[in-house]
Wavefront OBJ file of the C-alpha trace (Angstrom):
o trace
v -11.836 -17.316 12.597
v -11.511 -17.841 8.580
v -12.262 -15.501 5.527
v -15.779 -16.591 4.958
v -16.799 -16.622 8.843
v -15.587 -13.182 8.580
v -17.271 -11.714 5.806
v -20.125 -14.070 6.828
v -20.321 -12.718 9.891
v -19.565 -8.937 9.926
v -21.409 -7.056 8.387
v -19.384 -3.921 8.698
v -16.577 -5.526 7.260
v -18.404 -7.356 3.835
v -19.462 -4.197 3.161
v -15.673 -2.554 3.546
v -14.543 -5.283 1.698
v -17.183 -5.121 -1.592
v -16.170 -1.301 -1.831
v -12.938 -1.978 -1.766
v -12.595 -4.713 -4.063
v -14.167 -2.700 -7.121
v -12.516 0.670 -5.648
v -8.886 -1.661 -6.130
v -9.049 -2.706 -9.156
v -10.228 0.444 -10.519
v -6.769 2.318 -9.059
v -4.613 -0.397 -11.134
v -6.187 0.864 -14.785
v -5.248 3.902 -13.952
v -1.793 3.128 -12.960
v -1.047 1.266 -16.075
v -2.778 3.674 -18.243
v -1.128 6.722 -16.934
v 2.610 4.657 -17.345
v 1.428 3.628 -20.643
v 0.654 7.280 -21.559
v 3.805 8.149 -20.329
v 6.150 5.817 -21.727
v 4.038 6.569 -25.074
v 4.609 9.684 -24.841
v 8.467 9.374 -24.519
v 8.409 6.913 -27.684
v 10.234 9.269 -29.904
v 13.008 9.557 -27.791
v 13.104 6.020 -25.622
v 16.554 7.656 -23.755
v 13.664 10.008 -22.267
v 11.538 6.499 -20.780
v 12.825 5.947 -17.581
v 12.426 9.698 -16.370
v 9.181 10.039 -17.336
v 8.231 6.910 -15.452
v 10.046 8.472 -12.909
v 7.899 11.346 -12.991
v 4.798 9.875 -12.686
v 6.229 8.210 -9.320
v 7.518 11.061 -8.024
v 4.311 12.990 -9.045
v 2.770 10.245 -7.127
v 5.131 9.999 -4.016
v 5.770 13.467 -3.550
v 1.578 14.781 -2.348
v 1.322 11.149 -0.157
v 3.962 12.462 1.757
v 3.216 15.786 2.376
v -0.490 14.476 2.883
v 0.921 12.227 5.006
v 1.053 14.024 8.712
v -2.068 16.115 7.112
v -4.537 12.996 6.950
v -3.064 11.166 9.957
v -4.148 14.684 12.275
v -7.642 14.509 10.460
v -8.377 11.201 11.410
v -7.159 11.060 14.923
v -9.746 13.954 14.690
v -12.775 13.621 12.712
v -15.228 11.276 12.006
v -13.302 8.870 9.933
v -16.051 7.473 8.092
v -16.189 11.241 6.790
v -13.544 11.303 5.992
v -13.183 8.369 3.805
v -16.321 9.273 2.035
v -14.660 13.146 1.289
v -11.592 11.436 -0.012
v -13.443 8.769 -2.633
v -15.441 11.293 -3.822
v -13.012 13.918 -4.832
v -10.643 10.852 -6.326
v -14.377 10.181 -8.601
v -13.948 13.350 -9.750
v -9.940 13.454 -9.709
v -10.167 10.124 -11.910
v -12.289 11.265 -15.134
v -9.756 14.753 -15.460
v -6.919 12.124 -16.803
v -9.141 12.045 -19.541
v -8.285 15.334 -21.060
v -4.453 14.071 -20.853
v -5.233 12.411 -23.989
v -5.600 16.099 -25.704
v -2.577 17.131 -24.935
v 0.949 15.544 -26.413
v 3.180 15.923 -23.103
v 3.015 14.419 -19.355
v 2.212 17.832 -17.026
v -1.212 17.193 -17.240
v -0.112 13.726 -16.383
v 1.874 14.706 -13.114
v -0.405 16.985 -11.891
v -3.614 14.720 -11.745
v -1.374 12.066 -10.727
v -0.053 14.373 -7.582
v -3.787 15.350 -6.645
v -5.236 11.987 -7.159
v -2.289 10.534 -4.232
v -2.668 14.078 -2.123
v -6.161 12.093 -1.495
v -5.897 8.565 -1.354
v -3.864 8.657 2.308
v -7.001 10.353 3.610
v -8.797 6.697 2.744
v -6.006 4.364 3.091
v -4.589 5.126 7.095
v -8.407 5.300 7.751
v -9.000 1.979 6.727
v -6.729 0.932 8.555
v -7.383 3.084 11.842
v -11.350 1.225 11.276
v -10.473 -2.209 11.531
v -10.529 -2.515 15.136
v -13.906 -0.405 15.244
v -15.662 -3.122 13.176
v -14.574 -6.227 14.257
v -13.317 -7.776 17.376
v -9.715 -8.824 18.952
v -10.348 -12.111 17.947
v -11.187 -11.169 13.969
v -8.581 -8.236 13.894
v -5.565 -10.664 12.227
v -8.090 -11.555 10.096
v -9.470 -8.646 8.734
v -5.925 -7.279 8.102
v -5.204 -10.439 6.390
v -8.161 -10.316 3.728
v -7.924 -6.813 3.836
v -4.211 -7.153 2.585
v -4.426 -10.111 0.559
v -7.835 -8.580 -1.425
v -5.277 -5.787 -2.320
v -3.093 -7.828 -3.837
v -5.451 -9.865 -5.205
v -6.802 -6.945 -7.024
v -3.656 -6.053 -8.094
v -2.975 -9.546 -10.486
v -6.551 -9.009 -11.377
v -6.517 -5.323 -12.157
v -3.310 -5.124 -13.795
v -4.327 -8.401 -16.294
v -6.987 -7.020 -16.661
v -5.684 -3.594 -17.171
v -3.100 -4.420 -20.407
v -5.641 -6.121 -21.906
v -8.223 -4.129 -21.700
v -6.097 -0.786 -22.761
v -5.091 -2.549 -25.336
v -8.852 -3.435 -26.983
v -10.806 -0.597 -25.517
v -8.783 2.513 -25.081
v -7.576 4.731 -22.166
v -10.993 5.851 -22.037
v -12.520 3.162 -20.671
v -9.836 2.695 -17.908
v -9.878 5.953 -16.224
v -14.608 6.289 -16.535
v -14.162 3.260 -14.471
v -11.710 4.311 -11.985
v -13.947 6.830 -11.354
v -16.911 4.571 -11.362
v -15.001 2.428 -8.863
v -14.357 5.396 -6.417
v -18.383 6.189 -6.239
v -18.460 2.746 -5.358
v -16.422 2.660 -2.683
v -17.939 5.746 -1.131
v -21.153 3.955 -1.580
v -20.056 0.989 0.665
v -18.396 3.142 3.511
v -21.371 5.023 3.506
v -23.460 2.192 4.990
v -20.764 1.419 8.156
v -21.767 1.326 11.364
v -20.698 1.557 14.616
v -23.575 0.427 16.832
v -23.722 2.156 19.668
v -19.877 3.615 19.243
v -18.358 6.020 16.653
v -16.158 6.076 14.022
v -14.247 9.112 15.967
v -11.083 8.117 17.841
v -11.738 7.569 21.767
v -9.262 10.154 23.788
v -8.262 9.443 27.186
v -9.840 11.892 29.692
v -7.548 15.262 30.053
v -6.314 14.901 26.837
v -7.365 18.350 24.879
v -7.124 18.554 21.355
v -3.932 20.972 20.608
v -2.808 22.551 17.127
v -2.861 20.022 14.847
v 0.905 20.171 13.946
v 1.806 19.723 17.888
v -0.854 16.683 17.159
v 1.616 15.277 14.977
v 3.932 15.380 16.811
v 2.959 14.161 19.884
v 2.249 11.413 17.194
v 5.613 10.980 16.586
v 6.464 10.840 20.549
v 4.180 8.408 20.993
v 5.855 6.084 18.041
v 9.613 7.153 19.674
v 8.368 5.556 22.865
v 6.981 2.382 21.977
v 10.078 0.306 20.134
v 8.057 -2.062 17.795
v 6.018 1.095 16.301
v 9.202 2.410 15.076
v 10.531 -0.400 14.382
v 8.352 -1.183 12.224
v 8.256 2.422 10.509
v 12.077 2.213 10.053
v 11.517 -1.546 8.173
v 9.498 -0.166 5.340
v 11.976 2.770 5.080
v 14.501 -0.185 4.548
v 12.473 -1.543 2.145
v 11.485 1.552 0.615
v 15.390 2.346 -0.327
v 15.084 -0.319 -2.855
v 12.079 -0.538 -3.308
v 10.923 2.924 -5.271
v 13.508 1.687 -7.785
v 11.540 -1.368 -8.490
v 8.258 -0.036 -8.746
v 9.753 2.204 -11.673
v 11.534 -1.395 -12.914
v 8.338 -2.696 -13.634
v 7.771 -0.857 -15.999
v 11.005 -0.478 -17.669
v 11.418 -4.091 -17.917
v 7.858 -4.612 -19.647
v 8.409 -2.048 -22.128
v 12.418 -1.931 -22.531
v 14.341 -5.127 -21.918
v 11.190 -7.987 -22.561
v 9.448 -4.993 -25.134
v 6.444 -6.637 -24.676
v 4.897 -3.203 -24.037
v 1.690 -2.559 -22.189
v 0.948 -6.158 -21.942
v 4.163 -6.771 -20.659
v 3.830 -4.285 -17.494
v 0.930 -5.465 -17.185
v 2.130 -9.323 -16.557
v 4.637 -8.533 -14.479
v 2.135 -6.510 -11.953
v 0.365 -9.687 -12.021
v 2.806 -12.198 -11.377
v 4.174 -9.808 -8.405
v 0.417 -10.008 -7.597
v 0.285 -13.313 -7.351
v 3.275 -13.380 -5.252
v 1.801 -11.236 -3.211
v -1.406 -13.074 -2.572
v 0.406 -16.240 -2.054
v 2.513 -14.806 0.588
v -0.448 -12.594 2.256
v -2.492 -16.466 2.820
v 0.688 -17.884 4.247
v 1.395 -15.001 7.150
v -2.056 -15.453 7.442
v -1.989 -19.233 8.634
v 1.403 -18.447 9.962
v 0.294 -15.623 12.440
v -2.720 -17.509 14.218
v 0.214 -19.737 15.350
v 4.288 -18.376 15.924
v 4.813 -16.324 18.811
v 6.014 -12.634 19.580
v 9.630 -13.943 19.125
v 8.318 -16.017 16.482
v 7.095 -13.051 14.377
v 10.175 -11.127 15.207
v 12.297 -13.262 13.742
v 9.935 -14.503 10.621
v 10.368 -10.096 9.606
v 14.140 -10.998 8.833
v 14.152 -13.839 7.172
v 11.354 -12.089 4.728
v 13.404 -9.651 3.659
v 16.876 -11.822 2.839
v 14.463 -13.767 0.711
v 12.428 -10.908 -0.840
v 16.505 -8.977 -1.419
v 17.932 -12.552 -2.845
v 15.036 -13.350 -5.767
v 14.560 -9.624 -6.905
v 17.951 -10.138 -7.841
v 17.835 -12.858 -9.560
v 14.530 -11.850 -11.310
v 16.520 -8.703 -12.068
v 19.434 -10.684 -13.965
v 17.542 -13.454 -15.616
v 17.437 -13.196 -19.436
v 14.358 -15.519 -19.763
v 11.005 -13.608 -19.148
v 9.197 -16.514 -17.759
v 12.373 -16.767 -14.877
v 11.777 -13.681 -14.310
v 8.045 -13.697 -13.419
v 8.482 -16.843 -11.270
v 11.395 -14.787 -8.763
v 9.348 -11.703 -8.876
v 6.660 -13.483 -7.458
v 8.925 -15.236 -4.907
v 10.520 -11.971 -3.788
v 6.817 -10.466 -3.820
v 5.806 -13.128 -1.471
v 8.315 -12.439 0.916
v 7.254 -9.044 1.498
v 3.409 -10.175 1.666
v 4.279 -12.041 4.915
v 6.154 -9.226 6.663
v 3.845 -6.997 5.533
v 0.444 -9.159 7.306
v 2.634 -9.547 10.077
v 4.066 -6.027 10.806
v 0.207 -4.313 10.488
v -1.689 -6.910 12.751
v 0.804 -5.768 15.335
v 0.314 -2.161 14.728
v -3.387 -2.575 14.638
v -2.916 -4.661 17.858
v -0.573 -2.557 19.828
v -1.360 1.030 18.824
v -3.839 2.973 20.814
v -7.278 4.007 18.679
v -6.214 7.908 19.731
v -2.763 7.805 17.654
v -3.794 5.213 14.733
v -4.718 7.725 12.323
v -0.787 9.222 12.622
v 0.637 5.749 13.426
v -0.773 4.457 9.955
v -0.182 7.986 8.062
v 3.389 8.405 9.685
v 4.699 4.703 8.157
v 3.190 5.226 4.725
v 4.776 8.794 4.396
v 8.194 7.599 5.821
v 7.923 4.830 2.785
v 6.746 7.080 0.277
v 9.722 9.564 0.749
v 12.177 7.045 0.918
v 10.478 5.438 -2.481
v 10.646 9.108 -3.605
v 14.334 9.091 -3.057
v 15.080 6.067 -4.413
v 12.719 6.489 -7.389
v 14.821 9.709 -8.247
v 17.515 7.759 -8.281
v 16.447 5.033 -10.564
v 15.679 7.443 -12.951
v 18.910 9.679 -13.464
v 20.939 6.489 -12.826
v 18.225 4.710 -15.716
v 20.120 7.861 -18.116
v 23.817 5.841 -17.575
v 22.653 2.381 -16.746
v 21.203 -1.061 -17.785
v 17.851 -1.592 -16.127
v 19.123 -4.312 -14.898
v 22.016 -2.677 -13.268
v 19.584 -0.935 -11.091
v 17.775 -3.928 -10.416
v 20.631 -5.324 -8.604
v 21.745 -2.451 -6.470
v 17.739 -2.294 -5.460
v 17.508 -5.877 -4.575
v 20.158 -5.049 -2.905
v 19.640 -2.191 -0.746
v 16.274 -3.232 0.096
v 17.607 -6.977 1.827
v 19.398 -4.139 4.250
v 16.257 -4.175 5.993
v 16.875 -7.545 7.901
v 20.092 -6.619 8.971
v 18.568 -3.668 11.035
v 15.577 -5.504 12.633
v 18.237 -8.949 13.005
v 20.243 -6.176 15.327
v 17.359 -4.383 17.070
v 16.139 -8.229 17.788
v 19.316 -9.691 19.103
v 19.983 -6.748 21.507
v 16.635 -7.152 22.702
v 15.387 -3.253 21.486
v 12.147 -5.118 20.699
v 9.864 -6.045 23.818
v 6.173 -6.595 23.261
v 4.215 -3.757 24.505
v 1.011 -2.924 25.635
v -2.745 -4.452 23.391
v -4.801 -2.113 22.443
v -7.888 -3.857 20.777
v -11.305 -3.896 22.620
v -12.421 -6.678 24.442
v -15.689 -7.500 23.504
v -16.308 -11.311 22.551
v -17.712 -12.038 18.751
v -21.114 -12.534 20.049
v -21.510 -9.699 21.284
v -20.240 -8.181 18.366
v -22.258 -9.094 15.683
v -25.119 -8.400 18.458
v -24.019 -4.841 18.306
v -23.554 -3.914 14.555
v -26.263 -6.379 13.621
l 1 2 3 4 5 6 7 8 9 10 11 12 13 14 15 16 17 18 19 20 21 22 23 24 25 26 27 28 29 30 31 32 33 34 35 36 37 38 39 40 41 42 43 44 45 46 47 48 49 50 51 52 53 54 55 56 57 58 59 60 61 62 63 64 65 66 67 68 69 70 71 72 73 74 75 76 77 78 79 80 81 82 83 84 85 86 87 88 89 90 91 92 93 94 95 96 97 98 99 100 101 102 103 104 105 106 107 108 109 110 111 112 113 114 115 116 117 118 119 120 121 122 123 124 125 126 127 128 129 130 131 132 133 134 135 136 137 138 139 140 141 142 143 144 145 146 147 148 149 150 151 152 153 154 155 156 157 158 159 160 161 162 163 164 165 166 167 168 169 170 171 172 173 174 175 176 177 178 179 180 181 182 183 184 185 186 187 188 189 190 191 192 193 194 195 196 197 198 199 200 201 202 203 204 205 206 207 208 209 210 211 212 213 214 215 216 217 218 219 220 221 222 223 224 225 226 227 228 229 230 231 232 233 234 235 236 237 238 239 240 241 242 243 244 245 246 247 248 249 250 251 252 253 254 255 256 257 258 259 260 261 262 263 264 265 266 267 268 269 270 271 272 273 274 275 276 277 278 279 280 281 282 283 284 285 286 287 288 289 290 291 292 293 294 295 296 297 298 299 300 301 302 303 304 305 306 307 308 309 310 311 312 313 314 315 316 317 318 319 320 321 322 323 324 325 326 327 328 329 330 331 332 333 334 335 336 337 338 339 340 341 342 343 344 345 346 347 348 349 350 351 352 353 354 355 356 357 358 359 360 361 362 363 364 365 366 367 368 369 370 371 372 373 374 375 376 377 378 379 380 381 382 383 384 385 386 387 388 389 390 391 392 393 394 395 396 397 398 399 400 401 402 403 404 405 406 407 408 409 410 411 412 413 414 415 416 417 418 419 420 421 422 423 424 425 426 427 428 429 430 431 432
């Protein structure tokens, strides 16, 4: 199964993919505009730039962490398609609200709208992951997961490159209006998804009844704890995020303060990081169809070593062009691990728990990134970005140690598969 065949034969996935392309490009217009505005508001006091960027990142991370448990339970209780449409619609309204920040010189409104926007996001992102096995066959799942992530990184590249240039030429209003329209297009595409004779509600085993939301979330955590692979994937995300949060802030600081290239420089760094992600994701798609489960586990350790080393080099090189090469290599390694890990999650997570598992993994990553960002923001008042980047790269690579130890000691056995058994032909006939 290749990407072209998947998009040509699976109408449901094609619709979801089109909505993803448009909405995620819009997301990056918003990201570049907000970070650039935050730095612009502190231009008279450059020492506050790191804190301003940290404030934006935290205003996005904290709500995402808070929304994670709620989104997981909601997605496993209600129709996931309807939840995703509601998330897109709410975010479309909030995206327009950023225009109000242009009339106020402070950063508090940027923080407020960023927080609201990110609180609504997990209901869509975890929902999209949860429904992939519903709209694809077992043969299509790895291709669908790979294309979804590669598309996400492609839109990062396109969105950040074009956003930096567009904002410089047309202003911030255009970025916020486009972001709002992109959410509406995504909602329209999701509205036409069809589950055939099935449903977009989670399929529960017989005898399992709904309980209080908190108890259901705890049940999801127990399910993950009882499945070492799922828990391990969540924890290596924590290891990466311990340095990854600081890295997100450093992209803006390197573009603005180290290389003195303004919004366009921030966009170029993000764009080259996106190129690395695309290359890594494409390689992971090829690799994932060929390696065994044992080979997958070894690959993850290698990826995080490569990621950490190349990020450290990026943070220390004085040459802008060389830095772009190494940040691309660093992100390529992250992409390989991400695609392979999510394919394993899709294969081995029961439908009734998918919303909670994906939202929990996201919450673990975001909460750790939040602490990492706080540390980087505080450190930026006392240390230069290159020193912070060195520490961030070392922290991110520690994931390889944990994962390698768990694998070597036999703590990561392959769990049972949880995918439907219908063939590609049966699936295409059902959704036609």
